[in-house]
C-alpha positions as CSV (number, residue, x, y, z in Angstrom):
1,M,23.0,26.6,268.7
2,T,22.2,27.7,265.1
3,T,22.0,31.2,263.8
4,D,18.2,31.1,264.0
5,D,18.3,30.2,267.7
6,R,20.3,33.3,268.7
7,S,18.6,36.4,270.0
8,P,20.1,39.9,269.7
9,D,21.5,39.8,273.2
10,G,23.0,36.3,272.7
11,E,20.5,34.6,274.9
12,Q,18.1,31.8,274.1
13,P,14.6,33.1,273.2
14,R,12.3,33.2,276.2
15,R,9.9,30.6,274.9
16,R,10.2,28.0,272.1
17,R,7.4,25.6,271.6
18,E,9.8,22.9,270.2
19,D,11.6,23.1,273.6
20,D,8.4,22.7,275.5
21,P,5.8,20.9,273.3
22,N,3.2,21.2,276.0
23,A,3.5,24.9,276.4
24,P,0.4,26.8,275.5
25,K,0.5,29.0,272.4
26,P,0.7,32.6,273.6
27,R,-2.2,34.9,272.7
28,V,-1.6,38.1,270.7
29,D,-3.4,40.2,273.3
30,Q,-1.3,38.6,276.1
31,P,2.0,38.0,274.4
32,F,4.0,35.5,276.4
33,G,2.1,36.5,279.5
34,R,4.5,39.4,279.8
35,R,4.6,42.8,278.2
36,A,3.5,43.7,274.6
37,S,7.1,44.6,273.6
38,D,7.9,40.8,273.8
39,L,5.7,40.3,270.7
40,T,7.4,43.1,268.8
41,R,10.8,41.6,269.7
42,A,9.8,38.1,268.6
43,I,8.4,39.4,265.3
44,A,11.5,41.5,264.7
45,W,13.8,38.5,265.4
46,T,11.7,36.3,263.1
47,A,11.9,38.9,260.4
48,F,15.6,39.2,260.9
49,T,16.3,35.4,260.6
50,S,13.8,34.8,257.7
51,A,14.4,38.0,255.6
52,M,15.4,37.5,252.0
53,D,17.7,40.5,252.1
54,A,21.0,40.4,254.0
55,I,20.8,42.2,257.3
56,I,24.0,43.1,259.2
57,A,24.1,45.0,262.6
58,A,27.3,46.7,263.7
59,D,28.3,49.1,266.5
60,D,29.5,52.6,266.1
61,A,33.0,51.4,265.5
62,G,31.9,49.3,262.6
63,N,32.3,46.0,264.4
64,I,29.8,43.4,263.2
65,L,27.3,42.3,265.9
66,L,24.7,40.3,263.9
67,F,24.7,38.6,260.5
68,N,21.4,37.0,259.4
69,P,21.2,33.8,257.3
70,A,20.6,35.8,254.1
71,A,23.8,37.6,254.7
72,E,25.6,34.3,255.3
73,A,24.3,33.1,252.0
74,L,25.1,36.3,250.1
75,F,28.6,36.9,251.4
76,G,29.7,33.3,252.1
77,Y,30.6,33.9,255.8
78,E,29.2,32.3,258.9
79,L,28.3,34.5,261.8
80,E,31.2,33.3,264.0
81,E,33.6,34.3,261.2
82,V,32.5,37.9,261.1
83,K,31.4,38.7,264.6
84,G,33.5,41.5,265.9
85,K,35.2,42.1,262.5
86,Q,35.0,45.4,260.6
87,F,32.0,45.7,258.4
88,S,33.7,47.8,255.8
89,E,36.8,45.5,255.6
90,L,34.7,42.4,255.0
91,I,31.8,43.7,252.9
92,M,33.1,46.7,251.0
93,P,35.6,46.5,248.1
94,A,38.8,48.6,248.6
95,E,37.7,51.2,246.1
96,V,34.5,52.2,248.0
97,R,35.7,51.5,251.5
98,P,37.1,55.0,252.2
99,I,33.9,56.5,251.0
100,H,31.8,54.4,253.4
101,E,34.1,55.0,256.3
102,T,34.3,58.8,255.7
103,A,30.5,59.0,255.5
104,M,30.0,57.0,258.8
105,R,32.6,59.2,260.6
106,R,30.9,62.3,259.4
107,H,27.5,61.0,260.6
108,L,28.9,60.1,264.0
109,E,30.6,63.5,264.4
110,S,27.9,65.8,263.0
111,G,24.8,63.7,262.4
112,E,25.1,64.2,258.6
113,Q,22.7,61.9,256.9
114,S,24.9,60.7,254.0
115,I,24.4,57.1,254.8
116,A,22.0,56.5,257.8
117,G,18.3,56.9,256.8
118,R,18.9,56.7,253.1
119,R,18.8,54.1,250.4
120,I,21.9,54.1,248.3
121,E,23.4,52.1,245.5
122,S,26.9,50.7,246.1
123,V,29.2,47.8,245.5
124,A,29.7,44.8,247.9
125,M,32.3,42.0,248.1
126,N,31.8,38.4,249.1
127,K,34.2,36.0,250.8
128,Q,35.7,35.0,247.5
129,G,36.6,38.6,246.7
130,E,33.9,38.9,244.0
131,T,32.2,42.3,243.7
132,F,28.6,42.9,242.8
133,P,26.1,45.8,242.8
134,V,23.8,46.2,245.8
135,E,21.2,48.5,247.3
136,L,22.0,49.5,250.8
137,A,19.8,51.0,253.5
138,V,21.2,51.9,256.9
139,A,19.2,52.6,260.1
140,R,20.5,53.9,263.4
141,D,19.3,52.6,266.7
142,D,20.1,54.8,269.8
143,S,18.3,52.6,272.4
144,W,21.6,51.1,273.4
145,A,24.6,52.5,275.3
146,T,26.3,53.3,272.0
147,P,24.6,53.6,268.6
148,V,23.9,50.4,266.7
149,F,23.6,50.5,262.9
150,T,21.6,48.0,260.9
151,A,22.3,47.6,257.2
152,V,19.8,46.0,254.9
153,I,21.6,44.9,251.7
154,R,19.9,43.7,248.5
155,D,21.7,42.0,245.7
156,V,20.6,43.7,242.5
157,R,22.7,41.7,240.0
158,I,19.6,40.1,238.4
159,R,17.8,43.4,238.2
160,R,20.8,45.1,236.7
161,G,21.2,42.3,234.2
162,L,17.5,42.7,233.1
163,E,17.9,46.4,232.9
164,Q,21.0,46.0,230.7
165,S,19.2,43.5,228.5
166,L,16.3,45.9,228.1
167,R,18.6,48.8,227.2
168,E,20.4,46.6,224.6
169,A,17.1,45.4,223.1
170,R,15.9,49.0,222.9
171,E,19.1,50.1,221.2
172,R,18.8,47.3,218.7
173,A,15.2,48.2,218.0
174,W,16.2,51.8,217.4
175,A,19.1,50.8,215.2
176,A,16.8,48.5,213.1
177,S,14.2,51.3,212.8
178,A,16.8,53.8,211.7
179,A,18.2,51.3,209.2
180,K,14.7,50.7,207.8
181,S,14.0,54.4,207.5
182,E,17.3,55.0,205.8
183,F,16.6,52.2,203.3
184,I,13.2,53.5,202.5
185,A,14.5,57.0,202.1
186,V,17.3,55.9,199.7
187,L,14.9,53.7,197.7
188,S,12.3,56.4,197.4
189,H,14.8,58.9,196.4
190,E,16.3,56.6,193.7
191,L,12.9,55.9,192.3
192,R,11.9,59.6,192.0
193,T,14.4,60.4,189.3
194,P,13.4,57.7,186.7
195,L,9.7,58.2,187.5
196,A,10.1,61.9,186.9
197,S,11.8,61.2,183.6
198,I,8.9,58.9,182.5
199,V,6.3,61.4,183.4
200,T,8.2,64.1,181.5
201,S,8.5,61.9,178.5
202,T,4.8,61.2,178.3
203,H,4.1,65.0,178.4
204,L,6.5,65.4,175.4
205,L,4.9,62.5,173.5
206,Q,1.5,64.2,173.8
207,T,2.8,67.1,171.7
208,E,3.9,64.9,168.8
209,G,0.5,64.6,167.1
210,L,-0.1,60.9,168.0
211,S,-3.1,59.0,166.9
212,A,-6.1,58.8,169.2
213,E,-5.2,55.3,170.3
214,A,-1.5,56.2,170.9
215,T,-2.6,59.4,172.8
216,S,-4.8,57.3,175.1
217,L,-2.0,54.9,175.9
218,V,0.4,57.8,176.6
219,E,-2.2,59.3,178.9
220,I,-2.5,56.0,180.8
221,Q,1.3,55.8,181.1
222,R,1.4,59.5,182.3
223,D,-1.3,59.0,184.9
224,A,0.4,55.9,186.2
225,G,3.7,57.6,186.4
226,E,2.4,60.6,188.2
227,A,0.6,58.3,190.7
228,L,3.8,56.4,191.4
229,L,5.8,59.6,191.7
230,A,3.3,61.0,194.2
231,L,3.4,57.7,196.2
232,T,7.2,57.7,196.2
233,A,7.2,61.3,197.4
234,N,4.8,60.4,200.3
235,I,7.0,57.5,201.3
236,L,10.1,59.6,201.2
237,D,8.4,62.3,203.3
238,A,7.2,59.7,205.9
239,S,10.7,58.3,206.2
240,R,12.3,61.7,206.6
241,L,9.7,62.7,209.3
242,E,10.3,59.4,211.2
243,A,14.1,60.1,211.1
244,G,13.4,63.6,212.5
245,G,13.8,65.5,209.3
246,Q,11.4,67.7,207.2
247,A,9.1,66.6,204.5
248,F,9.5,67.7,200.9
249,E,7.3,70.5,199.8
């Protein structure tokens, strides 16, 4: 019997069309000809066996009861290998195992919701001893003689990798922007000094009694220099503001 054929109580499902090809398909309003809870149970079992996230059920002592196909694929164990084994010893790395076990003990003793009923980020370990980041949500079921805990575990390695790539890309963009601003600021500052000298020189030349033609040329040179000096000042102010500084007055 495969993993998909087992029901939570270890029995064969009540009705399987492949076992009886001639059996009529049950109606939703009359599920299996019995009580409506049978439909809920069948849907829950289908969700358990077909879920993309790993789902593991354990008793209040941490002994594994159920291990869905996604859990087998994620952790590398078959159900028969882990059934009855300690959840924390198989799934949790040594460095986080005491934290998990302490939280579960406190929950059982006082009802503290440090694990059950919450979604937490943790680290898991597969059969090969490789660790990886996961999101973990634990639910408690008190409909049995002793509490049963169901853990839904999602592998977040791909998401974490994308997040890291985005952070690195953002940091590179910030670094490039800062380098550009610094370059423009340095360039603009270096241009201001010679341009200021040129403008000052043209003012002095105008006091030397030049001919009308020479005066006209000096005025053109002066106007161009002043325009360039103003443009350079504006560029320098913009780069300083972009870098979080203050503009020149």
